[in-house]
N, C-alpha and C positions, 0 to 999 in steps of 0.2 A: 278211266275217272282218277285225277290227280288228288292228292291228299295234301290235307292242310298241314300246319305246323307241329299238331299234334295228334294222338291216338282218340281225343275226344270228338272230334268233328272230322269230315270227309266231304268230298265233292267240290273241291274249290274250282270256282269257275272266274272266268274274266267278265266284269260288267260290260254291260252295254249301255247306251243311253236311252232315257225312255222318259217321255214328260210326266211330270207328277199329276195327280187325279183332281178334279176341281174340288174345292171345301164342301163339305155336306151342307144342305140347307139349313138343318137344323142339327146342330153339334150334337154327338152323340153322348150319353151320360157316361162317365167314367166312377167306379166307386174309387176315391182317392183318400190319403191323408196329409194335410199339410204339414211341413217340418219346418221349423223356424230355422234360419240360419245360426251357426255356430260353429266353434273350430272342433277338430277331431283328428286322432292320428291313423292315417291311412298307410296300410302296408301290414307286412307279416312281422308282427310281434315275436313269433317263435322260431323264425328261420328256417320254417320248414318247407318253403315253396321250391320250385324248379327253378334253378338259375336262369334259365333262357326266358321265364316267364317275368321277370322282373319284378318282384313283389318287393322289393329293398331298393333304397333304405326307408326304413319308417318316417313318415314326414308330416309334420301340420298342415292340415288344409283347413280353409275356413270357406264357407259356403254361403250364400245369400239364400234368402227364404224361396221354398219351392212346393209344390204339392206331386206326388207320386201316386200311381195305382197301386191298391194294395195286393191285386193278383196280375197274374200274366195276362195278357189279351186271350181272350176264349175263342174256340171255333165259333159259337154264336156270334160274338162280336165282329171277327172278321167276315163272317157269312153275310152280315148287314152291309158292311164296306164293300164287299164284292157285288150284293146285289144291286146297290146305289151307285157305282160308280163304274162298273163294267170291267174293272181293273182284273188282268191275268197276271198271276206270279213268275216268278222266274221260272220255278221249277215246271208250269204248265207250258210256257213256252219251249223250254228245253227239252220236255217230253219226259223226264226221269228225275230223281232225286235218291240220296243216299237212305236207306232203310238198314236197321240192324238183323244181322240174319237170323236170331230166332223169332223175329216177329212177322217177319216177311208173309203177304197174304197176296200171294201173285202165282201166275203160271210159271213154269219153267221159262218157258221161251221169254216172259218178261223180265229174267233176271240176267243181269251182265255177270260175267267173270268177276270174283273178287280181286283188288289190290293185294298181293302177297305183304305188303306192308302193313296193310290194316285188314286182315282177312273177314272180320266181323262186319265190316260194311259191305254192303249189296247196293249196285245202280239198279234201281227196279224202275221200269217202264212204267208210266202211269201212277207213279205215287206223287202225291201231291198233298195239299193242305186238306182238302175233301177226303182224299185216300191215303191217311196217313202211313200204312204199312204196305200198300201196293193197290193195285184195282180191285181186289177183291176185299178191301175192309174199306169201312164208313166211319168219317170223323164222329167224335161224339162231342155235343155241345157245351158240354161243362169241361172240356178239357182245354188245356191251354195249344194255341193253334202252333204246328210245327211246318217243317218244310216252307218256312219264310227266311227269304234271304234278307239280309240287312237292306236292300233296295225297296223289297217289299214293306218291312217295317216303316222306312221312311214315308213310302206313298201311302200308308195306313194313316201315319201321323197327320200327312198334308192334307188328307181329307176329314180326318176329325178334329183338327185344330190343335196339334199337340206337338210332343217332340219326343225324342229317345233322351233317357237321363244321360249327363256325363256319367263317366266312369266313377269319379268321384261322388255326385251324387247316390249314384247306385250302391257304392260301397258303404256311405254314412247310412242310407235308408235300411240296407241289409243288417246292420249291426245293431240295428234297433236300440242304441244307446249303450251298446257295451262295448266301449274302446277296449283295445288289446287283448280280446278273446278271441279264440280259434274259430268256433263257430256263431251263429246267429242268436243261438241260445245259451251259450257257456263254452265251456273247455272240454266237455264229454261228448263223444258222439252218441252215445245212446243214455241219456240220462233216465236213472231207474229202471234200466234195463229197457225202455221203450224206444221204437224208432220213431223219430220226429221229421224225417225228410225221407225221400225216394231216392235212395240210390242203391247200386247195385248189391247184393246178399250172394255169397258162394263162390263159385271158382269162374273168374272172368276168362273169357268171353263165353263158355260152355255150358254154364249150371248156374240158372238164378234161383235161390231156393224160394223166393217170394215172400221172406219174414216181413216185410212192409205190406204185402198185399198187392202188389203191382210188379209185372214185368216190364213194362215200357210206361208211358204218361199216365199220372191219376190225375182225376179232376181237381180243380183250383180249389182251395180251403179245404184240401185233405189233411192237413197237418196242423199242429197247433202254432198261430201266428208270432212274429217276434216281438220284442218290445214295443215297437211304432204301430203295430196291427197289420204287417205284412206277411202274406202268405207265400209259402215255397219259394224262399231267396236262398235255398241250398238244395240242391239236386232237382228232379223233375224234369225241369227244360233249362237249357244254355238262355241266357237273355242278352240281346245285343245291346250295346252302348254306342252313344254319338261318336267316341271318340276313335280316331286311328290310333293302331298299338306301335309301341316302341319299347322293347325290353330295359331300355336305359331311361324312360322319361322321368322318373322318379327322382332321378337325381338332380334333376335341372327343371322340375315343374315349379310354376308359380304357387304360391300358398293360398291365394285367392281365387276360387272358381277355376280351378284347370279345365281347360277345355281338350286336352289331348296334344298329340305332335301336330305340326302343320301340315307334314308330308307322310305318306305310307300306303302300302296298298292293300293293308289288313284292318280291319274293325274288331275292337274289343268286344268279347263274351263274358259273362260273369254268371256265376252262380252253380256252375256244374250241372248235370242232368243224371236221368235214371241210369247212365251206364257208368257212372264215375265208383271207382272201386280203389280202396288203400293200395292195393297191389300194383297198381300202374298209374292212377290217375287221381289224386285225393285233392282235385280241385271243388269240392263242395265247401272248403274252409272259406271263410267271409271275405280274405283278402285275397283269393287264386284269382288270375287271370287265365285268359286265352285270347283267342284271335282267329279270323278269317276272311277271306274275300267278299267283298259285299254282295257277290252274285251268288255267293255258297247258299246250298240249302240243306236240310237233313231233317231225319226224323227227331231230333232232340233239341231243336233248336227254335225258342219263340222270341217275345219280348213282352216287355211294360213300357208305359208311356210317362210323361210328365205334362203338367198343364203348362202352357206358354207363357202366363203370369207368371212374376217371380223367377225367372230364368233368363237367361242372356241367350239363348240360342233356340 
């Protein structure tokens, strides 16, 4: 199992060509919020990001109007897609996917040896969107779907008549109107002493105290929404964006509706996950970025979608 650019994601795989499913006969309903086009300051106003992630410079971006899902795509929504299209995910075709070591639900024979660079990630045979922790687990309908590669998310969008958000659209929506703030709700991680996102508490990666009530994914809408009504834009699961990744992109990106670099072998992920912790991965900040290859899947990565109307892609 090869690892990606950072410790937040794992199981990098090389993409294989596969035709997209036919559009659904009846477009599925997505609970979404329309956002008016406007300018905002994109990037890390505090200078706290990892240099290799390329969160600087802070720059002004102007977006056309668009409408984005208020939650990540759920297991129930993805189940409908698979039932109607017959789609088979990358993890199912490969036969395994990456699972966090404390969450594994599988026999010893189904667990491969850990990569010494990221020993908390285990390649588990039979782990997929139906079985998020291994073949002895079952996905819960109200949770965000995981073990979906970027390729799988794009396939869902083709069927649903939607698209992935650009990285700029994702950040503007996640900020909820709070330009220049550290988190989607302000600058304090625990306002009023409350946990308002699903991230790691305790000593990573060996002990999770579960102060927020969850070891792994939480059901969507478990935490208060941001100012635009979006749920879980920090923690819970990473979310794929449409853009290719380049650490120097912000230095020369266009100000109007940036679409990401024209080339590159990785795609942007945003939002952090239930595994993020200040001691090694504070990517639950609203400006934080990460990336992985389009065919990679893991137990902490999902996606949300954007309506085709009002956007360029």
